[in-house]
C-alpha positions as a Python dict, from the first residue, in 0.01 Angstrom:
ca = {
    (1, 'M'): (0, 0, 0),
    (2, 'A'): (222, -296, 79),
    (3, 'D'): (469, -420, -180),
    (4, 'F'): (395, -763, -321),
    (5, 'I'): (681, -978, -447),
    (6, 'A'): (586, -1252, -692),
    (7, 'R'): (800, -1564, -675),
    (8, 'I'): (802, -1798, -973),
    (9, 'K'): (876, -2154, -871),
    (10, 'P'): (934, -2406, -1153),
    (11, 'K'): (867, -2774, -1103),
    (12, 'K'): (1154, -2935, -918),
    (13, 'S'): (1307, -3254, -786),
    (14, 'S'): (1561, -3296, -508),
    (15, 'V'): (1648, -3654, -609),
    (16, 'S'): (1992, -3679, -773),
    (17, 'G'): (1978, -3816, -1127),
    (18, 'E'): (1603, -3769, -1167),
    (19, 'V'): (1494, -3620, -1500),
    (20, 'P'): (1139, -3504, -1581),
    (21, 'T'): (937, -3710, -1828),
    (22, 'A'): (749, -3570, -2126),
    (23, 'S'): (421, -3602, -1935),
    (24, 'D'): (557, -3390, -1647),
    (25, 'L'): (599, -3072, -1852),
    (26, 'E'): (425, -2865, -2115),
    (27, 'V'): (619, -2745, -2422),
    (28, 'S'): (865, -2469, -2313),
    (29, 'E'): (796, -2537, -1943),
    (30, 'I'): (1108, -2572, -1729),
    (31, 'S'): (1199, -2795, -1437),
    (32, 'V'): (1500, -2795, -1206),
    (33, 'N'): (1685, -3073, -1025),
    (34, 'T'): (1811, -2901, -711),
    (35, 'A'): (2035, -3193, -611),
    (36, 'D'): (2231, -3189, -939),
    (37, 'G'): (2193, -2820, -1023),
    (38, 'K'): (2045, -2903, -1365),
    (39, 'L'): (1770, -2727, -1558),
    (40, 'F'): (1541, -2902, -1808),
    (41, 'V'): (1289, -2786, -2069),
    (42, 'K'): (1034, -2964, -2287),
    (43, 'H'): (1122, -2930, -2657),
    (44, 'T'): (864, -2876, -2934),
    (45, 'D'): (921, -3236, -3048),
    (46, 'G'): (806, -3358, -2706),
    (47, 'S'): (1151, -3456, -2580),
    (48, 'I'): (1312, -3331, -2260),
    (49, 'K'): (1630, -3129, -2311),
    (50, 'E'): (1884, -3029, -2049),
    (51, 'I'): (1972, -2660, -2056),
    (52, 'S'): (2349, -2641, -2022),
    (53, 'G'): (2533, -2341, -1890),
    (54, 'S'): (2892, -2261, -1807),
    (55, 'S'): (3001, -2437, -1492),
    (56, 'G'): (3232, -2151, -1404),
    (57, 'A'): (3500, -2401, -1307),
    (58, 'S'): (3851, -2264, -1307),
    (59, 'D'): (4040, -2578, -1210),
    (60, 'G'): (4087, -2694, -1570),
    (61, 'S'): (3841, -2982, -1537),
    (62, 'V'): (3695, -3117, -1861),
    (63, 'R'): (3328, -3030, -1909),
    (64, 'T'): (3166, -3359, -2006),
    (65, 'S'): (2812, -3463, -2087),
    (66, 'D'): (2660, -3807, -2028),
    (67, 'P'): (2361, -3850, -2259),
    (68, 'Q'): (2177, -4179, -2216),
    (69, 'I'): (1919, -4371, -2416),
    (70, 'T'): (1717, -4685, -2341),
    (71, 'T'): (1565, -4894, -2618),
    (72, 'A'): (1243, -5089, -2611),
    (73, 'A'): (1273, -5461, -2530),
    (74, 'L'): (1479, -5609, -2815),
    (75, 'A'): (1514, -5973, -2912),
    (76, 'Q'): (1864, -6102, -2985),
    (77, 'Y'): (2011, -5921, -3291),
    (78, 'A'): (1713, -5686, -3312),
    (79, 'S'): (1797, -5317, -3344),
    (80, 'E'): (1652, -4976, -3269),
    (81, 'D'): (1746, -4630, -3390),
    (82, 'A'): (1830, -4383, -3113),
    (83, 'T'): (1926, -4018, -3077),
    (84, 'F'): (2171, -3894, -2814),
    (85, 'G'): (2098, -3537, -2704),
    (86, 'Q'): (2316, -3293, -2509),
    (87, 'T'): (2617, -3366, -2731),
    (88, 'G'): (2670, -3032, -2903),
    (89, 'R'): (2691, -3033, -3281),
    (90, 'A'): (3046, -3170, -3259),
    (91, 'G'): (3266, -3313, -2991),
    (92, 'Q'): (3472, -3602, -2862),
    (93, 'F'): (3371, -3949, -2739),
    (94, 'L'): (3539, -4052, -2412),
    (95, 'K'): (3360, -4374, -2319),
    (96, 'I'): (3052, -4583, -2393),
    (97, 'E'): (2863, -4786, -2133),
    (98, 'A'): (2610, -5055, -2231),
    (99, 'S'): (2380, -5254, -2005),
    (100, 'C'): (2434, -5585, -2190),
    (101, 'A'): (2612, -5742, -2487),
    (102, 'S'): (2547, -5501, -2771),
    (103, 'W'): (2658, -5341, -3097),
    (104, 'V'): (2627, -4962, -3098),
    (105, 'V'): (2693, -4757, -3413),
    (106, 'F'): (2709, -4376, -3424),
    (107, 'Y'): (2635, -4171, -3738),
    (108, 'S'): (2682, -3815, -3862),
    (109, 'S'): (2335, -3802, -4021),
    (110, 'R'): (2004, -3984, -4027),
    (111, 'A'): (2057, -4064, -4395),
    (112, 'A'): (2389, -4233, -4314),
    (113, 'R'): (2215, -4446, -4051),
    (114, 'T'): (1944, -4551, -4296),
    (115, 'A'): (2198, -4637, -4566),
    (116, 'D'): (2397, -4849, -4319),
    (117, 'A'): (2100, -5046, -4186),
    (118, 'A'): (2174, -5369, -4375),
    (119, 'R'): (2547, -5389, -4297),
    (120, 'A'): (2648, -5692, -4090),
    (121, 'S'): (2838, -5646, -3765),
    (122, 'D'): (3149, -5820, -3904),
    (123, 'E'): (3161, -5596, -4212),
    (124, 'N'): (3364, -5275, -4205),
    (125, 'P'): (3186, -4958, -4324),
    (126, 'A'): (3309, -4794, -4643),
    (127, 'Q'): (3511, -4473, -4637),
    (128, 'G'): (3317, -4150, -4601),
    (129, 'V'): (2969, -4300, -4556),
    (130, 'G'): (2892, -4121, -4228),
    (131, 'V'): (2977, -4393, -3974),
    (132, 'L'): (3147, -4210, -3687),
    (133, 'M'): (3221, -4502, -3456),
    (134, 'E'): (3096, -4847, -3361),
    (135, 'V'): (3138, -5019, -3026),
    (136, 'F'): (3092, -5386, -2933),
    (137, 'T'): (3034, -5504, -2576),
    (138, 'D'): (3034, -5867, -2457),
    (139, 'Q'): (2834, -5794, -2144),
    (140, 'A'): (2730, -5501, -1926),
    (141, 'E'): (3050, -5297, -1943),
    (142, 'T'): (3212, -4961, -2005),
    (143, 'V'): (3446, -4916, -2302),
    (144, 'L'): (3705, -4637, -2296),
    (145, 'I'): (3739, -4479, -2640),
    (146, 'T'): (4116, -4477, -2687),
    (147, 'P'): (4242, -4325, -2907),
    (148, 'S'): (3954, -4081, -2868),
    (149, 'V'): (3710, -4040, -3157),
    (150, 'L'): (3549, -3715, -3272),
    (151, 'Y'): (3187, -3678, -3377),
    (152, 'F'): (2979, -3418, -3560),
    (153, 'N'): (2620, -3375, -3677),
    (154, 'D'): (2604, -3321, -4053),
    (155, 'D'): (2226, -3283, -4078),
    (156, 'V'): (2140, -2924, -4173),
    (157, 'N'): (1932, -2727, -3919),
    (158, 'E'): (1920, -3012, -3670),
    (159, 'G'): (1991, -2982, -3300),
    (160, 'A'): (2289, -3066, -3084),
    (161, 'E'): (2256, -3444, -3110),
    (162, 'V'): (2416, -3758, -3250),
    (163, 'Y'): (2237, -4048, -3420),
    (164, 'A'): (2291, -4413, -3330),
    (165, 'K'): (2176, -4768, -3391),
    (166, 'V'): (2165, -5009, -3097),
    (167, 'V'): (2163, -5387, -3151),
    (168, 'N'): (2099, -5633, -2868),
    (169, 'Q'): (2367, -5904, -2893),
    (170, 'D'): (2251, -6083, -2579),
    (171, 'A'): (2054, -6409, -2598),
    (172, 'T'): (1790, -6260, -2366),
    (173, 'T'): (1521, -6024, -2492),
    (174, 'Q'): (1569, -5699, -2303),
    (175, 'A'): (1591, -5321, -2323),
    (176, 'V'): (1942, -5190, -2382),
    (177, 'T'): (2064, -4881, -2200),
    (178, 'V'): (2361, -4698, -2352),
    (179, 'T'): (2539, -4406, -2187),
    (180, 'A'): (2788, -4199, -2387),
    (181, 'T'): (3038, -3979, -2206),
    (182, 'V'): (3135, -3697, -2442),
    (183, 'V'): (3307, -3359, -2447),
    (184, 'P'): (3097, -3119, -2655),
    (185, 'I'): (3316, -2877, -2852),
    (186, 'E'): (3147, -2545, -2794),
    (187, 'G'): (3423, -2293, -2724),
    (188, 'R'): (3329, -1926, -2751),
    (189, 'S'): (3056, -1957, -3009),
    (190, 'L'): (3130, -2245, -3242),
    (191, 'Y'): (2762, -2325, -3222),
    (192, 'E'): (2492, -2063, -3258),
    (193, 'A'): (2199, -2043, -3018),
    (194, 'E'): (1997, -2272, -3244),
    (195, 'G'): (2265, -2540, -3217),
    (196, 'T'): (2394, -2489, -3570),
    (197, 'A'): (2759, -2580, -3619),
    (198, 'R'): (2973, -2297, -3751),
    (199, 'I'): (3112, -2501, -4036),
    (200, 'K'): (3322, -2319, -4294),
    (201, 'G'): (3338, -2434, -4655),
    (202, 'L'): (3683, -2345, -4791),
    (203, 'S'): (3822, -2405, -5140),
    (204, 'V'): (4150, -2410, -5328),
    (205, 'E'): (4203, -2461, -5701),
    (206, 'S'): (4513, -2583, -5877),
    (207, 'A'): (4640, -2478, -6215),
    (208, 'S'): (4578, -2718, -6503),
    (209, 'L'): (4777, -3029, -6407),
    (210, 'A'): (4896, -3312, -6629),
    (211, 'T'): (4814, -3667, -6521),
    (212, 'N'): (4994, -3747, -6191),
    (213, 'A'): (5130, -3392, -6168),
    (214, 'S'): (5106, -3214, -5831),
    (215, 'E'): (5082, -2861, -5697),
    (216, 'F'): (5135, -2714, -5351),
    (217, 'L'): (4846, -2496, -5230),
    (218, 'T'): (4746, -2316, -4910),
    (219, 'L'): (4397, -2341, -4761),
    (220, 'K'): (4316, -2012, -4588),
    (221, 'Q'): (4085, -1913, -4300),
    (222, 'T'): (4093, -2250, -4124),
    (223, 'A'): (4209, -2110, -3787),
    (224, 'R'): (4521, -2271, -3645),
    (225, 'S'): (4331, -2573, -3519),
    (226, 'G'): (4003, -2741, -3602),
    (227, 'Q'): (3816, -3042, -3730),
    (228, 'F'): (3768, -3176, -4084),
    (229, 'T'): (3409, -3282, -4158),
    (230, 'K'): (3384, -3316, -4537),
    (231, 'I'): (3595, -3292, -4854),
    (232, 'S'): (3495, -3259, -5221),
    (233, 'T'): (3708, -3274, -5536),
    (234, 'S'): (3610, -3165, -5886),
    (235, 'A'): (3792, -3462, -6041),
    (236, 'A'): (3991, -3772, -5944),
    (237, 'A'): (4264, -3652, -5714),
    (238, 'R'): (4501, -3729, -5430),
    (239, 'V'): (4482, -3456, -5165),
    (240, 'I'): (4716, -3441, -4866),
    (241, 'F'): (4701, -3193, -4577),
    (242, 'Y'): (5007, -3099, -4371),
    (243, 'S'): (5076, -2918, -4045),
    (244, 'T'): (5387, -2739, -4181),
    (245, 'T'): (5538, -2648, -4516),
    (246, 'A'): (5850, -2846, -4422),
    (247, 'A'): (5639, -3159, -4371),
    (248, 'R'): (5487, -3111, -4716),
    (249, 'T'): (5828, -3076, -4879),
    (250, 'A'): (5966, -3381, -4698),
    (251, 'D'): (5665, -3590, -4802),
    (252, 'S'): (5663, -3487, -5168),
    (253, 'S'): (5830, -3805, -5297),
    (254, 'R'): (5610, -4052, -5106),
    (255, 'Q'): (5415, -4271, -5345),
    (256, 'Q'): (5039, -4316, -5333),
    (257, 'G'): (4950, -4621, -5123),
    (258, 'S'): (5252, -4596, -4894),
    (259, 'T'): (5191, -4505, -4531),
    (260, 'P'): (5345, -4180, -4401),
    (261, 'L'): (5583, -4204, -4110),
    (262, 'A'): (5456, -4135, -3760),
    (263, 'S'): (5490, -3769, -3659),
    (264, 'S'): (5567, -3675, -4020),
    (265, 'G'): (5322, -3383, -4019),
    (266, 'V'): (5072, -3552, -4251),
    (267, 'L'): (4729, -3460, -4114),
    (268, 'M'): (4504, -3637, -4362),
    (269, 'E'): (4526, -3798, -4707),
    (270, 'V'): (4224, -3847, -4932),
    (271, 'V'): (4207, -4020, -5271),
    (272, 'T'): (3897, -3969, -5485),
    (273, 'A'): (3790, -4161, -5794),
    (274, 'G'): (3630, -3861, -5962),
    (275, 'A'): (3414, -3563, -5877),
    (276, 'E'): (3283, -3673, -5538),
    (277, 'T'): (3222, -3572, -5179),
    (278, 'L'): (3341, -3772, -4879),
    (279, 'E'): (3240, -3727, -4517),
    (280, 'I'): (3541, -3747, -4287),
    (281, 'T'): (3419, -4017, -4053),
    (282, 'P'): (3557, -4070, -3798),
    (283, 'A'): (3628, -3698, -3785),
    (284, 'I'): (3992, -3583, -3797),
    (285, 'L'): (4149, -3290, -3615),
    (286, 'Y'): (4404, -3059, -3775),
    (287, 'Q'): (4653, -2805, -3649),
    (288, 'N'): (4904, -2563, -3798),
    (289, 'S'): (5246, -2615, -3639),
    (290, 'E'): (5426, -2359, -3854),
    (291, 'P'): (5591, -2103, -3620),
    (292, 'G'): (5422, -1765, -3653),
    (293, 'A'): (5191, -1878, -3933),
    (294, 'A'): (4834, -1762, -3982),
    (295, 'G'): (4521, -1978, -3962),
    (296, 'E'): (4588, -2190, -4269),
    (297, 'L'): (4673, -2543, -4380),
    (298, 'Y'): (4922, -2666, -4637),
    (299, 'V'): (4796, -2891, -4916),
    (300, 'S'): (4936, -3105, -5195),
    (301, 'V'): (4698, -3181, -5484),
    (302, 'T'): (4773, -3447, -5747),
    (303, 'N'): (4566, -3496, -6063),
    (304, 'L'): (4463, -3863, -6101),
    (305, 'E'): (4257, -3808, -6416),
    (306, 'T'): (4380, -3937, -6753),
    (307, 'I'): (4364, -3586, -6898),
    (308, 'A'): (4512, -3255, -6790),
    (309, 'T'): (4272, -3059, -6570),
    (310, 'A'): (4253, -2810, -6286),
    (311, 'I'): (4145, -2959, -5953),
    (312, 'T'): (3915, -2775, -5714),
    (313, 'V'): (3920, -2901, -5357),
    (314, 'T'): (3649, -2788, -5114),
    (315, 'V'): (3682, -2872, -4746),
    (316, 'D'): (3426, -2827, -4469),
    (317, 'V'): (3591, -2757, -4135),
    (318, 'V'): (3488, -2658, -3783),
    (319, 'P'): (3751, -2409, -3661),
    (320, 'I'): (3829, -2463, -3294),
    (321, 'E'): (3887, -2116, -3160),
    (322, 'G'): (3768, -2121, -2799),
    (323, 'R'): (3880, -1799, -2633),
    (324, 'G'): (4088, -1696, -2932),
    (325, 'A'): (4388, -1913, -2852),
    (326, 'Y'): (4449, -1982, -3219),
    (327, 'L'): (4369, -1642, -3369),
    (328, 'S'): (4665, -1458, -3512),
    (329, 'E'): (4513, -1264, -3805),
    (330, 'L'): (4190, -1076, -3871),
    (331, 'N'): (4089, -1314, -4151),
    (332, 'E'): (4068, -1598, -3899),
    (333, 'L'): (3763, -1434, -3743),
    (334, 'L'): (3452, -1595, -3889),
    (335, 'D'): (3274, -1262, -3944),
    (336, 'V'): (3566, -1093, -4124),
    (337, 'D'): (3630, -1125, -4499),
    (338, 'T'): (3964, -973, -4604),
    (339, 'T'): (3932, -1068, -4972),
    (340, 'G'): (4078, -793, -5193),
    (341, 'V'): (4232, -597, -4907),
    (342, 'A'): (4468, -320, -5024),
    (343, 'N'): (4716, -84, -4865),
    (344, 'G'): (4538, 187, -4665),
    (345, 'D'): (4210, -5, -4630),
    (346, 'A'): (4008, -14, -4309),
    (347, 'I'): (3744, -269, -4218),
    (348, 'V'): (3381, -159, -4221),
    (349, 'Y'): (3067, -356, -4146),
    (350, 'D'): (2860, -479, -4443),
    (351, 'A'): (2509, -545, -4308),
    (352, 'A'): (2401, -726, -4626),
    (353, 'A'): (2681, -980, -4592),
    (354, 'S'): (2684, -974, -4209),
    (355, 'K'): (3062, -941, -4226),
    (356, 'W'): (3340, -690, -4174),
    (357, 'V'): (3499, -614, -4512),
    (358, 'P'): (3788, -395, -4635),
    (359, 'D'): (3708, -50, -4770),
    (360, 'Q'): (3888, 277, -4842),
    (361, 'L'): (3807, 559, -4601),
    (362, 'I'): (3841, 926, -4692),
    (363, 'S'): (4188, 1046, -4597),
    (364, 'L'): (4245, 1382, -4429),
    (365, 'S'): (4453, 1507, -4723),
    (366, 'S'): (4173, 1418, -4969),
    (367, 'L'): (3921, 1596, -4749),
    (368, 'K'): (4136, 1912, -4740),
    (369, 'T'): (4173, 1905, -5118),
    (370, 'E'): (3799, 1881, -5175),
    (371, 'V'): (3725, 2158, -4923),
    (372, 'A'): (3967, 2389, -5103),
    (373, 'A'): (3826, 2308, -5447),
    (374, 'A'): (3454, 2327, -5362),
    (375, 'S'): (3267, 2635, -5483),
    (376, 'D'): (2989, 2600, -5226),
    (377, 'F'): (2850, 2350, -4975),
    (378, 'A'): (2642, 2164, -5235),
    (379, 'D'): (2951, 2126, -5452),
    (380, 'F'): (3145, 2003, -5149),
    (381, 'Q'): (2878, 1740, -5078),
    (382, 'S'): (2893, 1618, -5438),
    (383, 'R'): (3271, 1594, -5426),
    (384, 'I'): (3267, 1396, -5100),
    (385, 'A'): (3000, 1158, -5233),
    (386, 'A'): (3216, 1089, -5538),
    (387, 'L'): (3518, 984, -5332),
}
């Protein structure tokens, strides 16, 4: 009998830049653009998603994405909410292109976009409200984002996308097309298959501090480089993050409200009015510049309450690890918990916690002792189980 070879041919286009529409595909059906080498799939929400893979480039070129949206026809000053796909859960804006005079605002969550709906274009957003970036164009033009601005999606269990509001500032009613050129931060596995950001919530707690008293603390397991996304304090506090211990010492006498010197090693300074949580928007990168140090950051915490109290600071970060360039200790691995490690411990896998944890293994000398003391095999088993 002859062999039959079945060939599966997905829908395709050989026209560069052409993307399938929702009506072209069924949910989970794929399509390929042979001119651009891109693969697309229809999502369960009816949208078309590009399936990204590693380009395999070895020339050091930056892997960018160019998500684009087009609004309905908008009258002057009318707005429309939009969602940019293919961004990753976090990344870096490089440039924004608009087809006409416009005001484009990017947000870390849908709730932030809703809360910001009534703000006028000449009014600055408040600190920590989820506004990542806003761009104004006077005509059809491209705006380079310099200095570059980071973004992240703070909506739980949402996809690799960023939320925006687009306002037509042109006198003519028209649809507005906005193209964002971004660098998704994906590294080795910062984002799981579902698109969930691997955000770590890390905490430090001071001793009981008198009013305006400070304490130096170290925030562990941050990796040597990463991105701040959120910070919470248990009470009114001034919290400063540094790239080195020397920078923290040199900055210790600087008064609240004064600006740190350029290149002083101050990464970020946050002042809270009480127990509150602030989104770090625009997002801020951090790095540890301490020679030979582990994946940690150096912190100064000052109590701004009128009574003595301990201050707990919780920070959400996205460690940027890539191919392990910043890993110097086991506890920097996201699936390793070295809490309580003691001399002689090994790491064993805890399936319940889905982490590698420290544990004592049976030493050869202990095994020999129990063998010698056991009266029979059953006794030996009991002795080993008790170790």
